[in-house]
C-alpha positions as CSV (number, residue, x, y, z in Angstrom):
1,M,46.7,136.3,-40.5
2,S,49.4,136.8,-37.6
3,D,51.7,135.0,-40.0
4,K,51.3,137.7,-42.7
5,L,51.6,140.4,-40.1
6,N,54.9,139.1,-38.9
7,E,56.3,138.7,-42.3
8,Y,55.0,142.2,-43.8
9,V,54.8,144.3,-40.6
10,G,57.6,143.2,-38.8
11,V,57.3,144.2,-34.8
12,V,54.1,145.6,-35.3
13,G,52.6,142.8,-36.5
14,R,53.9,140.6,-33.8
15,L,52.5,143.2,-31.4
16,H,49.0,142.8,-33.2
17,G,49.2,138.9,-32.8
18,A,49.9,139.3,-29.1
19,R,47.0,141.7,-28.5
20,D,44.6,139.3,-30.7
21,R,45.5,136.5,-28.3
22,C,45.3,138.3,-24.8
23,R,42.0,139.3,-26.3
24,E,41.3,135.6,-27.0
25,R,42.6,134.5,-23.5
26,W,40.6,137.2,-21.6
27,A,37.1,136.1,-23.7
28,A,37.8,132.4,-22.8
29,W,38.3,133.5,-18.9
30,R,35.2,135.4,-18.9
31,D,33.2,132.7,-20.2
32,R,34.5,130.6,-17.5
33,H,34.0,133.5,-14.8
34,P,30.8,135.2,-15.9
35,A,30.9,136.8,-12.6
36,G,33.7,138.8,-13.1
37,V,37.0,139.7,-11.6
38,K,35.8,140.9,-8.3
39,D,33.5,137.9,-7.5
40,A,36.1,135.6,-8.8
41,V,38.7,136.7,-6.6
42,K,36.2,136.9,-3.8
43,E,35.3,133.3,-4.6
44,S,38.7,132.1,-4.5
45,L,39.8,133.8,-1.1
46,F,36.6,133.2,0.7
47,G,33.9,131.1,-1.2
48,I,33.1,127.6,-1.6
49,P,34.9,126.3,-4.9
50,N,32.6,125.4,-7.8
51,S,31.8,121.6,-8.0
52,D,29.5,119.0,-9.9
53,K,28.4,117.8,-6.2
54,P,26.3,119.7,-4.1
55,P,28.1,121.2,-1.2
56,E,25.0,119.8,1.1
57,M,25.5,117.6,4.2
58,V,24.9,114.0,3.1
59,W,24.9,112.4,6.8
60,Q,21.8,112.8,8.9
61,D,23.5,114.0,12.1
62,S,23.6,117.7,11.9
63,E,26.5,117.7,14.4
64,F,28.6,116.9,11.8
65,S,27.2,118.5,8.8
66,D,29.8,120.9,7.9
67,I,32.5,117.9,7.7
68,Y,30.9,116.4,4.6
69,R,30.6,119.7,2.8
70,R,33.0,121.8,0.6
71,K,35.3,124.4,2.7
72,S,36.1,127.9,1.7
73,R,39.7,129.4,1.5
74,M,39.3,131.1,4.9
75,E,38.1,127.5,6.5
76,L,41.0,126.0,5.2
77,M,43.3,128.6,6.4
78,R,41.5,128.2,9.9
79,I,42.1,124.4,9.8
80,S,45.8,124.8,8.8
81,A,46.5,127.4,11.3
82,A,47.9,125.0,13.7
83,V,50.9,124.3,11.1
84,M,51.5,127.9,11.1
85,G,52.2,127.8,14.7
86,I,54.1,125.1,14.7
87,E,56.8,126.6,12.3
88,F,57.0,129.7,14.3
89,S,58.1,127.7,17.2
90,Y,60.7,126.0,14.5
91,A,61.9,129.3,13.9
92,G,62.7,130.1,17.3
93,E,64.3,126.6,17.7
94,T,66.5,126.5,14.8
95,A,67.7,130.2,14.9
96,F,68.5,130.4,18.7
97,V,69.1,126.7,20.3
98,S,72.2,126.6,19.0
99,P,73.6,130.2,19.6
100,T,72.2,129.5,23.2
101,L,73.9,126.2,24.1
102,L,77.2,127.3,22.5
103,Q,76.7,131.1,24.9
104,I,76.4,128.7,27.9
105,G,79.7,126.8,27.3
106,V,78.7,123.8,25.1
107,P,81.2,123.2,22.4
108,H,80.6,122.9,19.1
109,H,81.1,119.1,18.9
110,Q,78.6,118.4,21.9
111,M,75.9,121.0,20.6
112,T,75.5,119.3,17.4
113,L,75.0,116.2,19.7
114,V,72.0,117.8,21.3
115,W,69.9,117.5,18.4
116,A,70.3,113.9,18.2
117,L,68.3,113.2,21.0
118,S,64.9,114.3,19.3
119,P,65.3,111.8,16.4
120,L,66.0,109.2,18.5
121,V,62.7,109.5,20.2
122,G,60.8,110.3,17.1
123,F,61.9,107.3,15.0
124,F,60.4,104.7,17.3
125,M,57.6,107.2,18.9
126,T,56.0,108.9,15.8
127,P,54.9,105.8,14.2
128,L,53.3,104.4,17.7
129,L,51.6,108.1,18.1
130,G,50.2,107.6,14.6
131,S,48.6,104.3,15.4
132,L,47.4,105.8,18.8
133,S,45.8,108.5,17.0
134,D,43.9,106.0,14.8
135,R,42.5,104.0,17.3
136,C,41.6,107.2,19.6
137,H,38.2,106.8,21.2
138,S,37.8,110.2,22.5
139,R,34.5,111.8,22.1
140,F,36.5,114.8,20.5
141,G,37.6,112.9,17.9
142,R,41.0,110.9,17.0
143,R,43.4,114.1,15.8
144,R,42.3,116.7,17.9
145,P,43.2,115.3,21.3
146,F,46.9,114.3,20.2
147,I,47.0,118.1,18.5
148,V,46.3,119.5,22.3
149,L,48.6,117.1,23.5
150,L,51.6,117.2,21.7
151,S,51.1,121.3,21.8
152,M,51.4,121.0,25.5
153,G,54.9,119.5,24.9
154,V,55.9,122.5,22.2
155,L,54.5,125.0,24.9
156,L,57.1,123.2,27.8
157,G,60.0,123.5,25.5
158,L,59.0,127.1,24.3
159,I,59.3,128.0,28.0
160,L,62.4,125.9,29.0
161,V,64.7,127.1,26.0
162,P,64.8,130.4,26.8
163,N,64.6,130.3,30.4
164,G,66.8,127.2,30.9
165,E,69.9,129.4,32.1
166,S,67.8,131.1,34.5
167,L,66.4,128.0,35.9
168,G,69.9,126.8,36.3
169,Y,71.2,129.6,38.2
170,A,68.1,128.9,40.4
171,M,69.1,125.3,40.7
172,G,72.7,126.9,42.2
173,D,74.7,127.0,38.9
174,A,77.9,128.9,39.4
175,G,78.3,132.3,38.1
176,A,74.9,134.0,38.8
177,P,74.5,137.0,36.4
178,N,75.4,140.6,37.7
179,R,72.3,142.5,36.7
180,T,74.7,145.6,36.3
181,A,76.4,143.9,33.3
182,V,76.5,145.2,29.5
183,P,73.0,143.5,28.4
184,S,73.2,141.0,25.5
185,A,71.1,140.8,22.4
186,L,70.5,137.4,23.0
187,G,69.4,137.2,26.3
188,P,70.1,136.7,29.9
189,R,72.9,134.5,29.6
190,S,74.9,137.5,28.3
191,S,74.9,139.2,32.0
192,A,77.0,136.2,33.4
193,L,80.3,137.7,33.8
194,D,83.7,136.1,34.5
195,T,83.5,134.8,38.1
196,P,86.0,132.9,40.4
197,D,83.4,130.2,40.6
198,G,83.4,129.3,36.9
199,P,85.2,129.2,33.9
200,P,85.7,132.2,31.5
201,G,82.3,134.2,30.6
202,G,80.4,132.2,33.3
203,A,80.1,128.9,31.3
204,H,79.8,126.6,34.2
205,H,75.9,126.0,33.7
206,P,75.1,122.3,34.3
207,W,71.7,123.0,35.3
208,G,71.5,125.7,32.8
209,V,72.5,123.0,30.0
210,L,70.2,120.4,31.2
211,F,67.0,122.6,31.3
212,T,67.9,123.8,27.8
213,V,68.7,120.3,26.5
214,L,65.5,119.2,27.9
215,G,63.4,122.1,26.5
216,T,64.7,121.3,22.5
217,V,63.8,118.0,23.1
218,F,60.7,118.6,24.1
219,L,60.3,121.2,21.1
220,D,61.6,119.4,18.6
221,F,60.1,116.0,19.1
222,D,56.7,117.3,19.6
223,A,56.5,119.9,16.8
224,D,57.8,117.2,14.5
225,A,54.9,115.0,15.7
226,C,52.2,117.7,15.8
227,Q,52.3,117.7,12.2
228,S,51.2,114.4,11.5
229,P,47.9,114.6,13.5
230,A,47.5,118.0,12.1
231,R,47.5,117.2,8.2
232,A,45.5,114.1,9.1
233,Y,43.0,116.5,10.9
234,L,43.0,118.6,7.7
235,L,42.1,115.3,5.5
236,D,39.4,113.8,7.6
237,V,37.4,117.0,8.1
238,T,37.7,117.9,4.6
239,V,35.7,116.2,1.3
240,P,37.9,114.4,-1.4
241,E,37.3,117.5,-3.5
242,D,39.0,120.0,-1.1
243,H,42.0,117.6,-0.5
244,A,44.5,119.3,-3.0
245,K,43.7,122.7,-2.2
246,G,43.6,122.1,1.5
247,L,47.3,120.7,1.2
248,S,48.2,123.4,-0.6
249,T,47.0,125.9,1.9
250,F,48.5,123.6,4.7
251,T,51.9,124.0,2.6
252,V,51.6,127.8,2.5
253,M,50.5,128.6,6.0
254,A,53.5,126.6,7.1
255,G,55.9,128.7,4.7
256,L,54.3,132.1,6.0
257,G,54.4,130.8,9.7
258,G,58.2,130.0,9.0
259,F,58.8,133.4,7.4
260,M,57.2,135.7,10.2
261,G,58.8,133.3,13.0
262,Y,62.4,134.1,11.2
263,A,61.6,137.5,10.9
264,L,60.6,138.1,14.9
265,G,64.1,136.7,15.5
266,G,65.7,139.3,12.9
267,I,64.2,142.4,14.6
268,N,66.9,143.5,17.6
269,W,64.1,143.5,20.4
270,D,66.7,144.8,22.9
271,E,66.3,148.1,21.2
272,T,62.5,148.1,22.3
273,R,60.4,148.5,25.3
274,L,59.2,144.7,24.8
275,G,62.7,143.5,24.8
276,D,63.4,145.2,28.1
277,F,59.7,144.0,29.4
278,F,60.9,140.2,28.7
279,G,64.5,140.4,29.7
280,G,66.5,140.2,26.5
281,H,65.9,139.4,22.9
282,V,65.4,135.5,22.9
283,R,62.8,135.6,25.8
284,A,61.1,138.5,24.0
285,V,61.0,136.2,20.3
286,F,60.0,133.1,22.3
287,S,57.3,134.9,24.4
288,L,55.6,136.4,21.3
289,I,56.0,132.9,19.5
290,T,54.4,131.4,22.5
291,V,51.3,133.5,22.3
292,I,51.2,132.9,18.4
293,F,51.4,129.1,18.8
294,V,48.8,129.0,21.5
295,V,46.3,131.3,19.1
296,C,47.1,129.1,15.9
297,V,46.3,125.7,17.5
298,S,43.5,127.4,19.5
299,A,41.9,128.0,16.1
300,T,42.8,124.7,14.6
301,V,40.9,122.5,17.4
302,T,38.1,124.8,17.8
303,S,37.3,125.0,13.7
304,F,35.3,121.9,12.9
305,T,33.9,119.0,15.3
306,E,35.6,115.5,14.5
307,V,33.5,112.4,14.5
308,P,34.3,110.1,17.1
309,L,35.9,107.1,16.1
310,P,32.6,104.8,17.3
311,Q,30.4,106.8,15.4
312,L,32.7,106.8,12.6
313,Q,32.9,102.9,12.7
314,G,29.0,103.3,12.4
315,Q,28.8,105.3,9.4
316,E,31.6,102.7,7.5
317,Q,28.7,100.2,8.5
318,F,26.2,102.4,7.0
319,R,28.2,103.4,3.8
320,K,28.9,99.4,3.2
321,L,25.0,98.7,3.5
322,A,24.2,101.7,1.3
323,E,26.8,100.3,-1.4
324,E,25.1,96.8,-1.7
325,E,21.5,98.1,-1.9
326,R,22.9,100.6,-4.6
327,N,24.8,97.5,-6.4
328,Q,21.5,95.7,-6.3
329,E,19.6,98.4,-7.6
330,T,22.1,98.3,-10.7
331,S,21.8,94.9,-11.2
332,F,18.1,94.2,-10.7
333,D,15.4,96.9,-11.8
334,C,13.5,96.1,-8.9
335,A,13.1,99.5,-6.7
336,D,10.5,98.9,-4.5
337,E,10.3,95.0,-4.1
338,V,11.6,92.2,-2.1
339,V,14.5,90.8,-4.2
340,E,16.1,87.4,-3.7
341,K,19.4,86.3,-4.6
342,N,21.7,83.6,-3.9
343,G,18.6,82.3,-1.8
344,I,19.0,85.5,0.5
345,K,15.9,87.8,0.7
346,R,16.8,91.5,1.1
347,E,14.2,94.5,1.1
348,N,15.6,97.5,-1.2
349,T,15.8,100.9,0.9
350,T,15.4,104.3,0.2
351,Y,18.0,106.5,1.6
352,G,17.2,109.7,0.2
353,S,19.9,112.1,-1.0
354,L,22.6,109.9,0.2
355,N,25.9,109.7,-1.9
356,P,27.9,106.9,-0.4
357,T,30.7,108.0,-2.7
358,E,30.6,111.5,-0.6
359,L,30.1,109.9,2.7
360,A,33.1,107.5,2.2
361,A,35.1,110.8,2.1
362,P,36.2,111.5,5.7
363,L,36.5,107.6,6.2
364,A,39.5,107.3,4.1
365,H,41.7,107.5,6.8
366,S,40.1,104.8,9.3
367,S,42.5,102.1,8.0
368,E,44.1,99.8,10.1
369,P,46.6,101.2,12.4
370,L,50.4,101.3,11.8
371,S,51.9,99.3,14.1
372,L,55.9,99.7,15.1
373,G,56.6,96.1,14.1
374,H,54.6,96.5,10.7
375,Y,56.7,99.7,10.2
376,L,60.1,98.2,10.8
377,R,59.4,95.4,8.6
378,S,58.2,97.6,5.5
379,I,61.8,99.4,6.0
380,V,63.5,96.2,5.8
381,Q,61.6,94.7,3.1
382,M,60.9,97.1,0.2
383,P,60.9,97.4,-3.5
384,A,63.8,98.5,-5.3
385,S,62.6,102.0,-6.2
386,L,61.4,102.7,-2.6
387,R,64.8,101.9,-1.6
388,V,66.3,104.8,-4.3
389,L,63.4,107.0,-3.2
390,C,64.0,106.8,0.6
391,L,67.8,107.0,0.1
392,T,67.3,110.3,-2.0
393,N,65.0,111.7,0.5
394,L,67.7,110.9,3.4
395,F,70.2,112.8,1.5
396,C,67.9,115.9,1.0
397,W,66.9,115.8,4.4
398,M,70.5,115.6,6.0
399,A,71.5,118.5,3.3
400,H,68.3,120.5,4.6
401,V,69.0,119.8,8.4
402,C,72.6,121.2,7.8
403,Y,71.0,124.6,6.9
404,S,68.4,124.7,9.3
405,L,70.0,123.7,12.5
406,Y,73.3,125.4,12.0
407,F,72.9,128.5,9.8
408,T,72.7,131.2,12.3
409,D,75.9,129.8,14.1
410,F,77.5,130.1,10.7
411,V,76.4,133.4,9.9
412,G,77.3,134.6,13.3
413,E,81.0,133.0,13.2
414,A,82.1,132.8,9.4
415,V,80.2,135.6,7.7
416,F,80.2,138.3,10.9
417,G,83.7,137.1,12.4
418,G,81.9,136.9,15.7
419,D,82.7,134.5,18.6
420,P,79.6,133.1,20.7
421,A,82.3,132.1,23.4
422,A,83.4,135.7,23.7
423,A,83.4,137.8,27.0
424,P,79.6,140.1,26.9
425,G,79.9,143.4,25.7
426,T,83.1,142.6,23.6
427,E,83.4,143.4,19.8
428,R,83.5,139.6,18.8
429,R,80.5,138.9,20.9
430,V,78.4,141.9,19.5
431,L,79.1,140.7,15.7
432,Y,78.0,137.0,16.7
433,E,74.8,138.6,18.1
434,A,74.4,141.0,15.0
435,G,75.2,137.9,12.8
436,V,72.5,135.5,14.2
437,R,69.9,138.4,13.8
438,F,71.0,138.8,10.3
439,G,70.5,135.0,9.6
440,C,67.0,135.0,10.7
441,W,66.4,137.6,8.0
442,G,68.1,134.7,5.5
443,M,66.0,132.0,6.7
444,A,62.9,133.8,6.7
445,L,63.6,134.8,2.7
446,Y,64.2,130.5,2.6
447,S,60.6,130.2,4.2
448,L,58.8,132.6,1.9
449,S,60.6,131.1,-0.9
450,C,59.4,127.9,-0.1
451,A,55.7,129.1,0.5
452,C,56.2,130.8,-3.1
453,Y,57.9,128.1,-4.8
454,S,54.9,125.4,-3.6
455,L,52.6,127.5,-5.7
456,V,54.3,126.8,-9.0
457,I,55.6,123.4,-8.3
458,E,52.9,121.4,-9.3
459,R,52.7,123.5,-13.0
460,L,56.7,123.1,-13.4
461,I,56.1,119.3,-13.3
462,K,53.3,119.4,-15.8
463,M,55.6,121.5,-18.0
464,L,59.2,120.0,-17.6
465,G,58.4,116.5,-16.0
466,A,59.1,115.3,-12.4
467,R,62.4,114.1,-13.1
468,R,63.7,117.6,-14.1
469,V,61.9,119.2,-11.3
470,Y,63.3,116.9,-8.7
471,V,67.0,117.0,-9.7
472,G,66.9,120.5,-10.6
473,G,65.8,121.8,-7.4
474,L,68.2,119.6,-5.5
475,C,71.0,121.1,-7.7
476,T,69.8,124.4,-7.0
477,Y,70.3,124.2,-3.4
478,S,73.8,122.6,-3.9
479,C,75.0,125.3,-6.0
480,G,73.4,127.9,-3.7
481,M,75.3,126.5,-0.3
482,F,78.4,126.1,-2.4
483,L,78.8,129.8,-3.8
484,L,77.6,130.8,-0.1
485,C,80.4,128.8,1.5
486,A,82.8,130.3,-1.2
487,L,81.7,133.9,-1.0
488,R,80.9,134.1,2.9
489,A,79.5,137.5,2.1
490,R,76.0,139.2,3.8
491,A,74.5,139.7,0.4
492,A,75.2,136.0,-0.3
493,V,73.3,135.0,2.7
494,L,70.0,136.9,1.5
495,L,70.5,135.8,-2.0
496,F,70.9,132.0,-1.8
497,S,69.0,131.5,1.2
498,W,66.1,131.5,-1.5
499,T,67.7,128.1,-2.6
500,A,66.8,126.3,0.5
501,G,63.3,127.0,0.2
502,V,63.1,125.4,-3.0
503,M,65.1,122.6,-1.6
504,Y,62.5,122.3,0.9
505,C,59.3,122.6,-1.0
506,T,61.1,119.6,-3.3
507,L,61.6,117.4,-0.6
508,F,58.2,118.1,0.8
509,T,56.4,117.6,-2.6
510,M,58.2,115.0,-4.6
511,P,58.9,112.2,-2.8
512,Y,54.9,111.5,-1.5
513,L,53.8,112.4,-5.2
514,L,56.1,109.5,-6.6
515,L,54.8,107.2,-3.7
516,A,51.2,108.2,-4.6
517,H,52.1,107.3,-8.3
518,Y,53.4,104.0,-7.4
519,H,50.8,102.8,-5.6
520,A,47.6,104.3,-7.7
521,T,49.4,102.5,-10.3
522,G,50.6,99.4,-9.0
523,T,53.9,99.6,-10.7
524,W,57.1,100.2,-9.1
525,D,59.9,99.8,-11.7
526,S,60.1,100.7,-15.2
527,G,59.5,97.2,-16.7
528,G,55.8,97.4,-15.1
529,G,56.7,95.2,-12.2
530,G,54.5,95.3,-9.0
531,S,56.1,95.7,-5.5
532,G,55.8,91.7,-4.9
533,A,53.9,92.4,-1.8
534,A,51.0,94.1,-0.3
535,R,52.4,97.4,0.9
536,G,49.9,100.0,2.6
537,L,50.2,103.7,1.3
538,G,49.9,105.3,4.8
539,T,53.1,102.8,6.1
540,D,55.2,103.8,3.2
541,V,54.4,107.3,3.8
542,A,55.7,106.6,7.4
543,V,58.7,105.1,6.1
544,V,59.5,107.9,3.9
545,S,58.8,110.5,6.5
546,S,61.1,108.9,9.2
547,C,63.9,109.6,6.7
548,V,64.1,113.3,8.9
549,F,64.6,111.3,12.2
550,V,67.9,109.5,10.6
551,A,69.0,112.4,8.8
552,Q,68.7,114.6,11.7
553,L,70.3,111.8,13.9
554,L,73.5,111.4,11.1
555,V,74.0,115.4,10.8
556,S,74.1,116.0,14.4
557,V,77.0,113.0,14.8
558,I,79.0,114.4,11.5
559,M,78.4,118.2,12.0
560,G,80.5,118.7,15.2
561,F,83.4,116.7,13.8
562,A,83.5,118.4,10.5
563,V,83.3,121.8,12.0
564,K,86.3,120.6,14.5
565,L,88.1,119.3,11.4
566,T,87.8,122.5,9.2
567,G,88.4,124.9,11.9
568,S,85.5,127.2,10.8
569,T,81.3,127.0,10.8
570,A,81.9,127.0,7.1
571,A,81.6,123.2,7.0
572,V,77.9,123.6,7.4
573,V,77.2,125.2,4.4
574,A,80.0,122.8,2.7
575,V,78.4,119.7,3.9
576,A,75.2,121.0,3.1
577,A,76.3,121.3,-0.5
578,A,77.9,118.2,-0.8
579,L,75.1,116.1,0.4
580,A,72.5,117.8,-1.9
581,A,74.7,116.6,-4.9
582,C,74.7,113.3,-3.7
583,A,71.1,113.6,-3.5
584,A,70.9,114.9,-7.1
585,V,72.8,111.8,-8.2
586,T,70.0,109.7,-6.7
587,A,67.3,111.5,-7.7
588,N,68.4,110.8,-11.2
589,R,68.2,106.9,-10.7
590,I,64.3,107.1,-9.3
591,T,61.5,105.2,-11.2
592,Y,59.5,108.1,-12.5
593,L,57.4,106.1,-14.9
594,D,55.0,108.6,-16.7
595,L,55.4,111.5,-14.6
C-alpha cells in the first residue's frame, strides 16, 4: 500500500507511510509498556527493572538480603557515587596541577616529569592492592575498606596541591607573599612578588614544590587506584542481571562528575565571596571538590553492606553443595529418599526457594587473587591478538594523557597568548589565567560528550561493527586535535574538545569488550586458535588497564622535550593527534572475530 502511495501521491504518500509506521511502533511500545509513559519513565529512573527472576533474596541471612535482589536506578547511582567524587578530584588535578607547578617556578620539561612519579608507583602497586582487596577479611567487606583507605590519600592530595606554596612559606621558602599585592585567579602564589631573596616572580619555592608534588602523587595514584575497588564493589553488591546497567550508570556518573568538576574550574571564583573566603580561585575550587568528594564516597560506602570474606567462602561451599544436590535430583528421580552413587550414600535435602545460580552472582569475584608475579608473567607471555590490543590501548592512553594533563596550559599559552611565568597582575599573566579557566570549560564539554557517547556506543557497535566504531572513534579524536593545533582559536577549544570525549569513552569500552569476547569464546585469532595457555580474565583486564601507567610515564618523558623543541605548547595537541593516528592504525589490525 505504501509503495502505491509513494508512486501515485509522491511526498504526501511518503508522509502517510511514515505516519503509519510511527503508529505501528507506538502500538508495539504500548504493548511492551502497558502502564504508560509516565510509569515507564518512573520505573526507568527509580524502579526495579523487569526480570523473569524474582527480586527476593536467595540467602537466608537478612543482613545481606539487599545484595541478592535487583537494584533501582537510584540505588545504582548511589553505589556509583564514589566514581563521581573521584572524577571531581581528577578535574581539579588535571586542570590546575600543571599551571600551579609552572607558576611556582618549575620549568616545562621538569613539570612534565612530575606526572611520571604516580604511574611508576601505580604500575606495581595497583595489582598488589587488587590482590589484597580479594583477600581482605575485614568485617566491613573486601572493597569498602580499600575505598576508604585510598580516599584518605585523595583527601591528602586535595589538601596539599592548593596549599603547597603556603606550606612552603611556613617552612622557610624565600619570597613570602605580600598580602597587598594584586591577587591572581590561580591562588595565593600570585601574591608572591619579586624579592631580593629569590628569582623573578618569587619562583624560588623548594618546599612549596615538594608539597605540591607530593599532593599530586597522592591525588593521582589514589584516585586511579580507588576506581578498581569502587567498580568491584558495584559488581559485588549487584546481581548479574544488573551488571550491564550498573556499569553504564558507573560510566555516566563518572562523565557527569568530570563535567561538573571542570565547570567549577571554569567559574572565576575570585569575583565571588567564596573565592575571597578561601583565598583564591584554586583554593575555592579544591575546597568545593573536597566537600563533594567526601559526600560522594560516604554515599557509596554506606549504600549496601558487603558480605565479609569468611561468610562469602561459607556461601560458596553452600552453593556447591546445593548444586550437587540439584544435579543428583536431575540424574536420579529420588526426591525424598536416600540415594546411592558410586558406593557413597547421601541424603537429599530441600533448600526451599534457593536458586544456586542466583546465589553465585556476588561470588563471581572471589576467584584466585592476582599476584605480582602472575601479573608480570602475563605481560611477557600473551597471545599475539592481546599484544596488538595492548599496543592500541597504550597509544590511546598516550593520546588521551596529552590532552587531559596539559590541555589547560596549552589553552593559556598557545590560544590566549599568556605566560605562567609573567609577573602577577601583568597582561600576559592575566591572559594565561583566563586561558586556564577557559580550558576548564573545554574539558567540561569533553566529560559531557563522554557521558553522552557512552549511552550510544553499544548501539553503534551493533549497527556498524566493533572495528568501525573503534577505528572511527580514534580517527575522530586525531582529526579534532590536528585542527585544534592548526587553528588555536577559542571556538576550536570548545568544538574539538567533544572529540576527546569520544576517545575517552572508546578506550574505556572497546578493549574490555574485545577481551571479554576472547575469553567467552576461547578464540584469540581469526583462524579460531586459542591463547595456548590458561589465562584469567581478571589478570588480562589488569594487564590491559596497566597501559595507562606506561602511557603516562612515556608522555611525561616525551612532552617536556616536545614543548622545548617546538617552543610552543601547541606540541601537546600535535603529539596527541599523532598518537591517536598510530592507535587507529594498530586498531585496524586487532582481531575482532564476529563483533
